[in-house]
N, C-alpha and C positions, 0 to 999 in steps of 0.2 A: 432593597432599592439601591440603584447605582447613583453615583454623583452626576450632576448635570453635565452633559456633553456639550462642548463648544464646537458645533459643526459649522463649517463654512457655508455660504450660500451655494446652493446646488449640490451639497454633499448629502448623500443618503446612506443609511445603514443597510448593509447587505446581509451580514450575519453577525451573531454574537454568541459567546459561550462563557460560562462561569467555570470556576474550578480549574483555572489554567495557571501553571507555574511560569516563572520568568527566569531565564538563565539555565545553564547546564548543571550547575553545582547542586548536589543532593544536600548540601549544608544550608541552602536557602530554604526558608520556611515553606510550609505546605502550599499546595496549589490552590490558593484561595483568591486569585485575581480574576479579572474579567477581561477578555479579549474581544475586540469589536473590529470588524472589517467594514469600511465604508468605500465608496467609489474614489476616495482621495487619500485615505490613511488607514493604517493599522493603529488601533488605539488600545493601550493597555491601562486599565484602572488598577493600580496596585492597592491592595487592601491589607489592613493589619490583621492580626489573629482573630479579632472580633468581627471581621467582615466590613469594617468601615473604610471607605475610600480615603487613602492618604495622598496619593499622587496620580496624576494622569500623564502618561507618556504617549507622544504622537510620533509615528513612523510613517513619513510620506511615501505613498505608493510609487511616486515618481523617482524616489531614490533607490528602489530595488534594482540591483544589477541585472542586466539582460544578457542572454546568450541564445543565439539562433532564434530570435524573435519571441522568446519566452522568459518569464521572470525566474531568477535563480532562487527557487523556494523548494527545499528538499526535506525529506523525512530523515531524521538523525536519531542518535541514541545518547542519552545523558548517562545512563548506566545500563546494566543488564536487564533492568525491568522497565525503565522509563524511556518513552519515545518522545522526540522533540520535533517541532516544526522549526526548521532552520531557515531564516530569511537573510539572504546575502544582500546587504545594503552597499552603497558605493564605498563607504569608508569603514564598515564593520559588519559583523554577523550578529543577528539577534536570534535567540532561541526561546521557544515557548514550549513548556512541558504540558502534555495532555494525558488524561487518565486512560483514554482508549486510542490505540493506534489508528483505527478506522476513521476517527474524527480528523486526524491529520490529513488523510487523503481528501476529504471534503474541503478542508481549508486550502490545500494546494490547488484543487480544481477551481475554487471560487476566486482565489487571488489571480490565478492564470487568466480566468475569464475577465476580471476587472481590468487587468493590465493590457490584455490583447484585444479586448472588445468582442471576443468570440464567445458564444454561449457555452455553458458547461456541458461537456459530453457525458451523458448518462449511459450507464450500462444497459444494454438490451437484455431481454430474456435469453437470447442466443449466446451473448457474452457470458452470462452467469452460468449457463449450462456448460459451455466450453471450459470455464474455470473449474467447475465441479468435476468434469470428466478428467481434466489434467491432474487434479488432486487424487482421484480414484486410481489413475494410472501409476502415480508415484507410490501409492500404497500397495497396489497389486504386485509389483515387481519384487519388493522385499518379502512379501508373504510367499510368493512362489519359490524364491530362493530358500526360505526357511523350510518349506515343505520338502524340497530336494535334500537339504541337509539332514532332515529328520527321517528321510526315506519314505515320505508320504507321496504317493503318486498324484500328479496334478490332474485336475478335472477341467483344465482350461484348454479349449480347442483352439488350435492355431492353424494357419494356412501358410504355405510357402511354395516356391518353385523348386522343382528338382534341379540340383546343381549340374546334372549331366545332360538331361534332355529338355528341361524347361517346363515340364508338365506341372499343372497345379496339383498340389498335394494337401490333404487335410488330416490332422492327427492331434493327439494330446501332447502338450508341452512335455519335453523330456523323453518321449517315446521314440523308438527307432522303428522305421517301417521300410519295406522294400518297395521301390517304385514299380507300379504295375505295368509301366510302359517300357522301361529300359533295364529294370532289374537291379539298379544300384540301391544301396541302403542309405537312408537319410535319418538324422536325429533332429526332431523338431525342437 
């Protein structure tokens, strides 16, 4: 159970998450706080090691620094393993540590939505497919290079234009072929 929130009239809870750390220092105790986003504030309920609320901190949304019409809320790193949600206020920066980096993306999107009044942009299936394809492409290239280093012929078919006559050519990556139109040799 969390301690009673003192919400203003017309203030509504947008999202909340437990197991959130506060500050960038790894010397600060475990991530056992609760972070709440409302349409007016970011609220942090600081808890002791037993999980009992000790202090409630309010960070007004209106005090978040703006740039190009968007709030300055970024993903940061506290150390090599811990990612943070860095919120740039008018007079300081506040950092909240999360267990999962993907949670930070959702918080950034929600804060941006609250501040700008624009709905959260959800990824479409096409966006997710494009991201997956980009990952596959970044993996394929090093694999192909390793095959070449090990002397393994590639089975990846590629196409290009003949540098001499501009004809379309198709062959295996790393293979050298003679252009059937102009007779020049080309390596794919």
